[in-house]
C-alpha positions in Angstrom: 11.4 -40.3 -19.8 13.6 -37.7 -17.5 13.0 -41.2 -15.0 14.6 -43.3 -17.2 17.4 -40.8 -18.3 18.7 -41.1 -14.5 18.3 -44.6 -14.3 20.4 -44.7 -17.4 22.8 -42.6 -15.9 23.2 -44.5 -12.8 24.0 -47.5 -14.6 26.7 -45.6 -16.6 28.2 -44.5 -13.5 28.5 -48.2 -12.4 30.3 -49.2 -15.4 32.4 -46.1 -16.3 35.1 -47.4 -13.5 35.3 -50.7 -15.7 35.8 -48.8 -18.7 38.4 -46.5 -17.1 40.3 -49.7 -16.1 40.7 -50.8 -19.4 42.1 -47.3 -20.5 44.5 -47.1 -17.7 45.6 -50.9 -18.6 45.8 -50.1 -22.2 47.8 -46.7 -21.4 50.7 -48.5 -19.5 51.6 -49.7 -23.1 50.0 -47.4 -25.7 51.4 -43.7 -25.6 49.5 -40.9 -27.5 47.2 -42.7 -29.2 43.9 -41.9 -27.0 41.7 -41.7 -29.9 42.7 -44.8 -31.4 42.0 -46.6 -28.0 38.6 -44.8 -27.8 37.5 -45.4 -31.1 38.6 -49.3 -30.5 36.2 -49.5 -27.6 33.6 -47.7 -29.6 33.6 -50.7 -32.2 33.6 -53.0 -29.4 31.2 -51.7 -27.6 28.7 -51.3 -31.0 29.4 -55.1 -31.8 31.1 -54.2 -35.1 34.4 -53.7 -37.0 36.9 -51.1 -37.3 39.8 -50.3 -40.2 42.9 -48.5 -39.1 44.8 -46.8 -41.8 48.5 -45.4 -41.0 52.1 -45.4 -41.6 54.1 -48.4 -40.5 55.3 -48.0 -36.4 52.4 -46.0 -35.3 51.8 -49.1 -32.4 48.4 -49.8 -34.8 48.9 -53.7 -34.0 50.4 -53.2 -30.8 47.1 -51.3 -29.8 44.9 -54.2 -31.2 46.8 -56.6 -29.5 47.1 -54.8 -25.9 43.4 -54.3 -26.6 42.8 -57.9 -26.8 44.8 -59.0 -23.8 42.6 -56.7 -21.5 39.8 -59.1 -22.2 39.4 -62.7 -21.4 38.9 -63.9 -24.7 40.3 -65.6 -28.0 42.9 -63.8 -30.0 43.9 -64.4 -33.5 46.6 -62.3 -35.8 46.5 -62.9 -39.3 49.3 -61.7 -41.5 47.6 -60.8 -45.2 50.3 -61.4 -47.4 49.5 -62.2 -51.8 49.8 -65.7 -51.7 46.8 -66.1 -48.9 43.4 -68.3 -49.9 40.2 -68.4 -48.5 40.8 -71.7 -46.9 43.8 -70.2 -44.6 40.9 -68.2 -42.8 38.0 -70.1 -42.7 39.6 -73.6 -42.5 39.3 -76.6 -44.9 37.7 -80.5 -44.9 40.8 -83.1 -44.4 40.4 -86.1 -46.3 40.9 -89.5 -44.3 42.2 -92.1 -46.8 41.4 -95.3 -43.6 38.2 -94.1 -43.3 37.2 -92.2 -46.0 35.5 -89.3 -44.6 36.3 -85.7 -44.3 36.5 -83.6 -40.9 36.7 -80.0 -40.8 39.5 -78.4 -39.6 38.6 -74.6 -38.3 40.7 -71.6 -39.3 42.0 -68.8 -37.5 38.4 -66.7 -37.9 37.2 -69.0 -34.9 38.3 -66.5 -32.8 36.9 -63.6 -30.8 39.3 -60.7 -32.1 40.7 -60.9 -35.3 43.5 -58.7 -36.5 43.8 -58.4 -40.1 47.3 -57.3 -40.5 47.7 -55.6 -43.6 44.5 -56.9 -45.2 45.3 -54.7 -48.4 47.9 -57.0 -49.3 45.5 -60.1 -49.8 43.9 -60.6 -53.0 40.0 -60.3 -53.5 38.8 -63.9 -53.0 40.7 -63.5 -49.3 39.3 -59.9 -48.9 35.9 -61.0 -49.6 36.1 -64.3 -47.3 36.6 -61.9 -44.5 34.1 -59.6 -45.4 31.4 -62.2 -45.8 32.3 -63.7 -42.3 32.5 -60.0 -41.0 28.7 -59.7 -42.2 27.1 -62.8 -42.0 29.3 -63.8 -38.9 28.9 -67.5 -40.0 31.3 -69.2 -42.3 30.7 -72.5 -44.9 33.0 -74.9 -45.4 32.5 -77.8 -47.4 28.8 -78.1 -47.4 28.1 -77.2 -43.5 27.7 -73.5 -42.1 29.3 -72.9 -38.9 28.7 -70.0 -36.8 31.3 -67.7 -35.5 32.4 -67.2 -31.9 30.6 -64.5 -30.2 31.8 -61.9 -29.4 33.1 -61.5 -33.0 35.3 -58.5 -33.9 37.6 -57.9 -36.9 40.5 -54.9 -36.2 41.9 -54.6 -40.0 45.1 -52.6 -40.6 46.2 -51.2 -43.9 49.4 -48.6 -45.0 48.5 -45.7 -47.0 52.2 -46.2 -48.5 53.8 -49.0 -50.9 50.8 -49.6 -52.9 52.5 -51.9 -55.6 51.7 -55.4 -55.2 48.5 -54.2 -52.9 44.8 -54.8 -53.6 42.9 -51.9 -52.5 39.2 -52.7 -51.0 36.7 -51.6 -52.8 34.4 -49.0 -51.3 31.1 -51.3 -51.3 33.4 -53.7 -49.1 35.1 -50.9 -46.8 31.5 -50.0 -45.9 31.2 -53.2 -43.9 33.5 -51.4 -41.2 31.7 -49.4 -39.1 34.3 -47.0 -38.7 37.8 -46.2 -40.6 40.2 -44.6 -38.3 43.5 -42.5 -39.4 46.4 -42.5 -37.3 48.6 -39.4 -37.3 52.3 -39.1 -35.4 52.4 -38.7 -31.7 53.5 -35.0 -30.3 56.8 -34.1 -29.3 56.3 -35.1 -25.5 54.3 -38.1 -26.4 57.4 -39.3 -28.5 60.1 -38.5 -25.7 57.5 -40.8 -23.5 57.5 -43.6 -25.9 61.5 -43.4 -25.9 61.7 -43.8 -22.5 59.3 -46.8 -22.1 59.9 -48.7 -25.3 63.6 -48.1 -26.2 64.7 -51.6 -24.7 65.6 -54.6 -25.7 62.8 -56.1 -23.2 60.1 -53.5 -23.0 57.5 -54.4 -20.4 54.0 -54.9 -22.2 52.2 -57.0 -19.9 48.3 -55.6 -19.1 45.6 -57.1 -16.7 42.4 -59.4 -18.2 39.8 -56.8 -17.3 36.8 -58.0 -19.2 35.0 -61.4 -19.5 32.7 -61.9 -22.8 29.8 -61.8 -20.8 31.1 -58.4 -19.5 31.2 -57.3 -23.2 27.6 -58.5 -23.5 26.2 -56.4 -20.6 28.0 -53.1 -21.9 26.8 -53.6 -25.2 23.3 -54.0 -23.9 23.6 -50.5 -22.0 25.4 -48.6 -25.1 21.9 -49.7 -26.5 19.6 -48.4 -23.6 21.7 -44.5 -23.7 19.0 -42.3 -24.4 18.6 -39.9 -27.8 16.6 -37.4 -28.2 14.5 -37.0 -31.4 16.3 -33.9 -32.2 19.7 -35.8 -32.3 18.0 -38.5 -34.5 16.8 -35.2 -37.0 20.5 -34.2 -36.7 22.1 -37.4 -37.9 19.2 -37.8 -40.4 20.1 -34.6 -41.7 23.8 -35.3 -42.2 23.4 -38.3 -43.9 20.9 -36.7 -46.2 23.5 -33.7 -46.9 25.7 -36.2 -48.2 23.2 -37.1 -51.0 21.3 -33.9 -51.4 23.7 -31.1 -50.8 21.9 -28.5 -52.1 19.2 -28.7 -49.7 21.2 -28.0 -47.1 22.6 -24.8 -48.8 25.7 -26.8 -49.9 27.1 -26.1 -53.2 29.1 -29.5 -53.3 26.7 -31.6 -55.3 29.3 -31.8 -58.0 32.3 -33.1 -55.6 30.3 -35.9 -54.4 29.9 -39.1 -56.7 28.0 -41.0 -54.1 26.6 -40.2 -50.5 26.3 -42.0 -47.6 24.4 -45.2 -47.1 21.3 -45.6 -44.4 24.1 -48.3 -43.0 25.6 -44.6 -42.1 22.9 -43.6 -40.2 22.5 -46.8 -38.5 26.3 -46.7 -37.6 26.4 -43.1 -36.7 23.7 -43.4 -34.3 25.3 -46.7 -32.4 28.3 -45.2 -32.4 27.0 -41.9 -31.0 25.5 -43.5 -28.1 28.8 -45.6 -27.5 30.9 -42.8 -27.5 28.3 -41.2 -24.9 29.0 -44.1 -22.5 32.8 -44.0 -22.7 32.3 -40.1 -22.0 30.3 -41.1 -18.6 26.8 -39.8 -19.9 23.4 -41.9 -20.5 22.4 -39.4 -23.0 23.7 -38.5 -26.2 24.7 -34.8 -27.2 25.4 -33.2 -30.7 29.4 -33.1 -29.6 28.8 -37.1 -29.3 27.7 -37.1 -33.0 30.4 -34.5 -34.1 33.3 -36.1 -32.3 32.6 -39.9 -33.9 30.9 -38.5 -37.2 34.6 -38.3 -39.2 35.4 -41.7 -38.4 32.0 -43.0 -39.9 31.3 -40.8 -42.7 34.8 -40.5 -44.1 34.8 -43.8 -46.1 31.1 -43.9 -47.3 31.2 -40.4 -48.7 32.8 -41.0 -52.4 34.3 -38.2 -54.2 33.8 -37.2 -57.7 36.7 -36.3 -60.1 36.0 -32.8 -59.7 36.7 -33.1 -56.0 40.0 -34.5 -57.1 40.8 -32.0 -59.3 40.2 -29.5 -56.8 42.2 -31.5 -54.2 39.4 -32.3 -52.1 39.1 -35.3 -49.8 36.2 -36.6 -48.5 37.1 -35.6 -45.1 37.1 -31.8 -46.5 33.2 -32.6 -47.7 32.1 -34.4 -44.4 33.9 -31.3 -42.2 32.1 -28.8 -44.7 28.9 -30.6 -43.6 29.2 -30.6 -40.1 29.8 -27.2 -40.2 26.9 -26.2 -42.2 23.9 -28.6 -40.8 22.1 -26.8 -38.2 23.2 -28.3 -34.5 20.0 -28.7 -32.4 
């Protein structure tokens, strides 16, 4: 297996320059959101979707738009509003009175990268239509089923404030997102840098396209090849098991957890750890990769109880306690 790890490491070294170029290009526009950029790339490498939560003005939308510009692929931004209909996403049938035939008019979901802006502002029917497309990677218009383009990636944003007139995503639907990111404010130095680059009537926001869709497929294949030792696999399984049966891992938090993470969390944590190792330039996964990406995979999959709310505990507090307690290989 050592020979295989060496070969994988050589492949990773060749591809690292491409990934570094993407980071540099996005860095021309985005300041102080390195973690957000890394996680967006993890989602891209894992062929999965990302939910981004943060107050307005933290460059959530700009980060997604900039990422899409580094890829030679189609991009659609959909602003979610309370009056949006499922047909506004997937498309509809148009009747031609002269011929009596129906023709299919495809909606904005038929693109490679979808920015679902303020997803919690649209009603449940629209959210369900989007989430079904995310899961099945196909939509049905009339009696015909249409495959969505590859690569297909949904990057959704939502604000934690102004909850009036919003439709919060149910836990079961949020679970479809591989990662849920929480974006924080930049540091003082970063904000000064933002001021210098963006406080102008015409900021320069152009980036060069780096990746072709074929490059994405190749990088995804390499991410799947990243070596993971059986001890790391056991570590991941122990973490997800600890969210369901915490007493088995000497954790006195059973009353604080209503539902633990599902096997989907185990799958996504494994894939995300491999992608993180690739971004770090390694051909193998370490426990630190699991810890680095673990909070973003698990924070929306551990459902806390009323007791936890009464004690002012969040799912993040519980996940952090699990990572602090479960034995690291």
